[in-house]
BATOR-470255 format. One line per 8 residues: number of its first residue (from 0); their letters; for each residue x, y, z of N, C-alpha, C. Coordinates in pm, whole numbers. Example, Ala and Ser with C-alpha at 12.3 -4.5 7.8 and 13.67 -1.06 7.14 Angstrom:
<atoms>
0> AS> 1319,-569,780,1230,-450,780,1320,-330,780 ~ 1285,-225,708,1367,-106,714,1290,3,787
</atoms>
This chain:
<atoms>
0> MSQLISWI> 100,-131,-9,0,4,5,86,133,0 ~ 66,206,-77,150,346,-88,142,416,31 ~ 248,497,47,243,602,146,129,690,162 ~ 84,745,44,-30,840,41,-152,783,87 ~ -181,667,7,-292,571,71,-295,542,216 ~ -210,518,267,-177,474,394,-218,603,498 ~ -171,710,452,-200,822,544,-352,891,501 ~ -406,853,402,-531,900,366,-634,810,452
8> LLAVWICV> -609,673,459,-682,580,531,-667,611,686 ~ -573,660,734,-550,702,857,-654,826,899 ~ -619,921,814,-687,1051,832,-861,1023,837 ~ -860,924,728,-1032,897,720,-1064,833,849 ~ -987,749,898,-1045,675,1023,-1055,775,1162 ~ -965,862,1144,-967,961,1273,-1089,1055,1240 ~ -1120,1079,1119,-1252,1165,1097,-1370,1062,1136 ~ -1352,943,1112,-1480,868,1152,-1490,872,1299
16> IWGHSLMP> -1377,855,1369,-1370,844,1512,-1425,992,1581 ~ -1354,1102,1524,-1431,1212,1555,-1574,1252,1538 ~ -1612,1212,1391,-1751,1217,1363,-1855,1167,1429 ~ -1810,1025,1513,-1885,980,1601,-1906,1061,1730 ~ -1808,1116,1766,-1803,1204,1875,-1891,1330,1871 ~ -1910,1362,1733,-1981,1496,1721,-2125,1445,1702 ~ -2176,1320,1735,-2307,1286,1720,-2366,1317,1846 ~ -2496,1387,1850,-2558,1418,1975,-2587,1278,2051
24> GAQSSLES> -2605,1284,2181,-2615,1163,2289,-2731,1075,2212 ~ -2841,1127,2193,-2951,1058,2143,-2936,961,2009 ~ -2866,1032,1922,-2823,965,1791,-2733,852,1810 ~ -2614,885,1910,-2521,792,1937,-2579,658,1994 ~ -2672,695,2102,-2748,582,2155,-2819,501,2074 ~ -2879,555,1964,-2961,475,1851,-2854,391,1785 ~ -2736,444,1768,-2642,374,1671,-2587,254,1745 ~ -2559,286,1901,-2521,163,1969,-2635,84,2010
32> GFVLELVQ> -2744,134,1995,-2852,34,2049,-2891,-60,1919 ~ -2838,-26,1774,-2862,-127,1687,-2758,-236,1699 ~ -2624,-199,1736,-2535,-280,1761,-2584,-393,1887 ~ -2648,-313,1983,-2688,-395,2103,-2805,-516,2088 ~ -2874,-453,1976,-2971,-563,1944,-2894,-668,1859 ~ -2816,-634,1787,-2761,-741,1700,-2686,-852,1807 ~ -2597,-809,1898,-2547,-878,1992,-2631,-968,2070 ~ -2753,-915,2111,-2856,-1011,2175,-2908,-1106,2086
40> KAGAWLIL> -2933,-1079,1961,-2985,-1172,1878,-2873,-1284,1835 ~ -2756,-1239,1822,-2662,-1328,1812,-2627,-1432,1927 ~ -2634,-1389,2033,-2629,-1458,2155,-2726,-1535,2182 ~ -2854,-1516,2151,-2969,-1600,2158,-2982,-1702,2058 ~ -2923,-1658,1953,-2897,-1792,1827,-2806,-1877,1881 ~ -2690,-1818,1938,-2559,-1920,1953,-2618,-2018,2098 ~ -2709,-1966,2185,-2746,-2050,2289,-2848,-2129,2242 ~ -2927,-2103,2146,-3034,-2224,2087,-2957,-2330,2008
48> QDYPPITQ> -2841,-2288,1965,-2776,-2390,1875,-2735,-2522,1957 ~ -2719,-2522,2083,-2689,-2630,2173,-2547,-2690,2110 ~ -2465,-2600,2091,-2323,-2648,2027,-2241,-2666,2153 ~ -2182,-2801,2195,-2126,-2825,2314,-2023,-2721,2364 ~ -1944,-2656,2292,-1827,-2565,2355,-1910,-2438,2412 ~ -2011,-2376,2344,-2087,-2284,2391,-2165,-2328,2523 ~ -2214,-2442,2522,-2303,-2501,2647,-2224,-2510,2755 ~ -2090,-2550,2729,-1978,-2563,2851,-1960,-2441,2902
56> LLAEHPGI> -1927,-2319,2794,-1869,-2185,2830,-1992,-2125,2902 ~ -2131,-2143,2878,-2223,-2068,2947,-2260,-2162,3105 ~ -2247,-2298,3105,-2254,-2359,3235,-2134,-2304,3321 ~ -2006,-2266,3282,-1903,-2246,3354,-1916,-2092,3401 ~ -1980,-2028,3312,-1979,-1863,3331,-2121,-1827,3312 ~ -2196,-1847,3411,-2345,-1801,3400,-2363,-1654,3395 ~ -2293,-1586,3389,-2293,-1443,3415,-2297,-1390,3253 ~ -2277,-1452,3189,-2272,-1426,3037,-2415,-1404,2995
64> INVLSDTS> -2514,-1506,3042,-2636,-1496,3018,-2717,-1374,3088 ~ -2669,-1345,3201,-2705,-1223,3266,-2672,-1098,3194 ~ -2555,-1088,3126,-2512,-981,3078,-2601,-964,2950 ~ -2634,-1063,2877,-2702,-1076,2744,-2864,-1017,2797 ~ -2897,-1073,2893,-3029,-1046,2932,-3042,-889,2992 ~ -2945,-824,3047,-2953,-705,3112,-2924,-579,2992 ~ -3010,-546,2950,-2992,-446,2854,-2900,-323,2884 ~ -2935,-269,2986,-2831,-150,3027,-2684,-205,3040
72> LLHFYVRK> -2670,-310,3108,-2529,-338,3127,-2453,-407,2977 ~ -2535,-471,2899,-2488,-479,2763,-2473,-360,2680 ~ -2554,-263,2693,-2545,-138,2619,-2397,-85,2682 ~ -2370,-76,2796,-2250,-44,2857,-2125,-117,2773 ~ -2143,-240,2791,-2031,-312,2715,-2024,-298,2571 ~ -2132,-273,2509,-2117,-242,2351,-2045,-111,2334 ~ -2072,-7,2413,-2041,127,2418,-1867,115,2418 ~ -1825,53,2508,-1689,34,2556,-1622,-28,2455
80> AGHFSEYF> -1665,-150,2398,-1640,-223,2289,-1605,-151,2169 ~ -1695,-47,2150,-1683,57,2043,-1562,133,2056 ~ -1528,187,2170,-1414,250,2193,-1292,175,2162 ~ -1297,56,2236,-1152,-16,2219,-1129,-56,2070 ~ -1254,-84,2006,-1228,-153,1864,-1186,-36,1787 ~ -1244,95,1808,-1217,210,1698,-1071,231,1726 ~ -1011,218,1818,-876,264,1848,-773,144,1808 ~ -833,38,1825,-747,-88,1762,-722,-85,1613
88> VLAILAFN> -819,-40,1551,-823,-12,1422,-727,88,1383 ~ -735,203,1457,-655,316,1433,-524,281,1463 ~ -470,204,1557,-345,156,1558,-290,98,1447 ~ -358,11,1390,-326,-83,1287,-293,19,1140 ~ -367,100,1137,-373,202,1026,-258,313,1049 ~ -225,332,1171,-120,441,1224,1,362,1190 ~ 20,245,1236,127,147,1229,189,144,1086 ~ 74,120,987,121,118,857,166,237,775
96> AVRTTFAH> 100,355,828,127,470,772,264,511,821 ~ 301,501,938,421,545,1008,532,443,957 ~ 521,332,938,628,231,898,663,259,774 ~ 567,307,682,590,332,544,670,465,522 ~ 651,539,611,720,690,588,836,712,672 ~ 842,670,781,978,708,865,1068,597,881 ~ 1186,604,847,1269,497,858,1352,515,996 ~ 1346,626,1064,1429,633,1187,1332,605,1320
104> PLASAAIF> 1373,515,1385,1279,456,1505,1238,577,1583 ~ 1310,672,1601,1275,779,1703,1159,862,1635 ~ 1185,880,1510,1073,969,1455,942,896,1439 ~ 950,753,1430,856,664,1389,770,673,1553 ~ 848,658,1653,803,649,1780,735,772,1815 ~ 781,908,1777,723,1043,1823,583,1061,1733 ~ 578,1017,1616,449,1032,1551,365,937,1582 ~ 386,805,1622,303,713,1664,264,753,1801
112> GGIWYFVP> 358,786,1891,286,829,2018,218,954,2007 ~ 234,1067,1937,151,1165,1905,11,1123,1878 ~ -5,1036,1780,-142,968,1740,-216,920,1880 ~ -138,806,1952,-173,751,2041,-210,849,2166 ~ -163,936,2173,-196,1062,2286,-305,1152,2236 ~ -296,1196,2141,-362,1332,2083,-502,1291,2051 ~ -498,1186,1955,-646,1148,1897,-743,1110,2006 ~ -722,1011,2076,-829,1024,2197,-860,1129,2283
120> NIDETIQR> -751,1199,2335,-781,1328,2412,-862,1417,2321 ~ -843,1445,2206,-930,1536,2117,-1063,1482,2114 ~ -1058,1362,2099,-1199,1287,2073,-1281,1316,2196 ~ -1233,1294,2321,-1315,1293,2438,-1346,1435,2469 ~ -1255,1531,2424,-1284,1690,2429,-1399,1735,2349 ~ -1401,1671,2227,-1501,1712,2160,-1650,1674,2200 ~ -1635,1548,2272,-1771,1512,2344,-1812,1604,2453 ~ -1722,1684,2513,-1772,1778,2613,-1868,1897,2585
128> YVPGRAGM> -1841,1922,2440,-1916,2029,2380,-2045,1987,2289 ~ -2085,1847,2289,-2176,1782,2214,-2295,1764,2304 ~ -2416,1791,2288,-2529,1782,2368,-2554,1619,2387 ~ -2568,1596,2506,-2610,1477,2551,-2477,1377,2571 ~ -2371,1434,2543,-2235,1340,2543,-2158,1401,2679 ~ -2056,1321,2708,-1971,1353,2808,-1810,1315,2795 ~ -1733,1406,2781,-1588,1348,2753,-1532,1287,2892 ~ -1484,1146,2876,-1456,1099,3013,-1315,1053,3001
136> TSDVVLDM> -1235,1077,3114,-1098,1025,3119,-1087,868,3094 ~ -1179,808,3176,-1183,651,3171,-1189,617,3018 ~ -1267,688,2938,-1262,645,2801,-1141,662,2712 ~ -1055,789,2753,-932,805,2698,-831,692,2736 ~ -844,633,2850,-760,525,2886,-806,387,2805 ~ -935,378,2809,-967,271,2721,-946,272,2575 ~ -940,401,2538,-911,425,2384,-756,387,2365 ~ -662,436,2470,-523,422,2451,-500,249,2471
144> CGFACGFA> -584,202,2551,-546,69,2571,-593,-9,2438 ~ -704,18,2366,-739,-32,2248,-620,-20,2129 ~ -570,94,2141,-468,148,2038,-321,48,2063 ~ -307,35,2196,-190,-34,2233,-195,-166,2204 ~ -315,-231,2213,-330,-382,2180,-320,-393,2025 ~ -377,-288,1949,-363,-289,1800,-224,-287,1757 ~ -124,-186,1829,3,-203,1804,72,-324,1843 ~ 57,-370,1956,105,-505,1997,90,-599,1888
152> LCLVCSGI> -48,-617,1830,-73,-717,1733,32,-696,1591 ~ 26,-556,1569,102,-526,1465,278,-562,1481 ~ 302,-571,1592,431,-583,1620,476,-735,1626 ~ 373,-798,1666,376,-951,1666,388,-977,1522 ~ 287,-948,1440,285,-988,1311,407,-956,1233 ~ 445,-827,1258,563,-790,1178,689,-892,1232 ~ 694,-916,1333,808,-1021,1372,788,-1148,1308 ~ 665,-1201,1301,646,-1326,1249,676,-1317,1087
160> ARLFRGDS> 631,-1188,1018,661,-1174,887,810,-1174,863 ~ 898,-1110,948,1041,-1114,926,1106,-1243,952 ~ 1052,-1333,1038,1095,-1467,1062,1062,-1538,934 ~ 958,-1542,868,939,-1623,739,1009,-1547,632 ~ 1031,-1431,614,1136,-1373,508,1267,-1413,536 ~ 1310,-1444,669,1438,-1447,685,1513,-1340,719 ~ 1443,-1228,737,1524,-1112,801,1576,-1127,928 ~ 1671,-1041,968,1748,-1057,1113,1691,-937,1187
</atoms>
């Protein structure tokens, strides 16, 4: 993937993240409510399949059914999973853009660290000024954790790719 396309994809994804933050609270709740409904339907379908690993998992962890049936708790988890996954994807896009552009590790670390720090902080700051939304420090931490996990996956995959290519 070319450098320009990598940076364009990264910029578009940041706009998607910040665009979600610009949604008023009611609209954001409707969007996550749609995902909530999908999760509940998928969970109910899995339970009905009587698939032994799922049956065993539910027997060992009955709290899963409690979460699936408690709409407000599941809504909380869906929203938090959204934060985590947005920033997981952001890290993958940032990793690709930075690694294709900067050869020096210090420059790469500075750019990557800037994205890791500033994007979630700006994201939550935006939400402070949108009706029905609230910027939360705990969401910044969650966003940064999603980013860190995406970065870790990229490092692992890069290391595996180097092994298969025979790079040192």
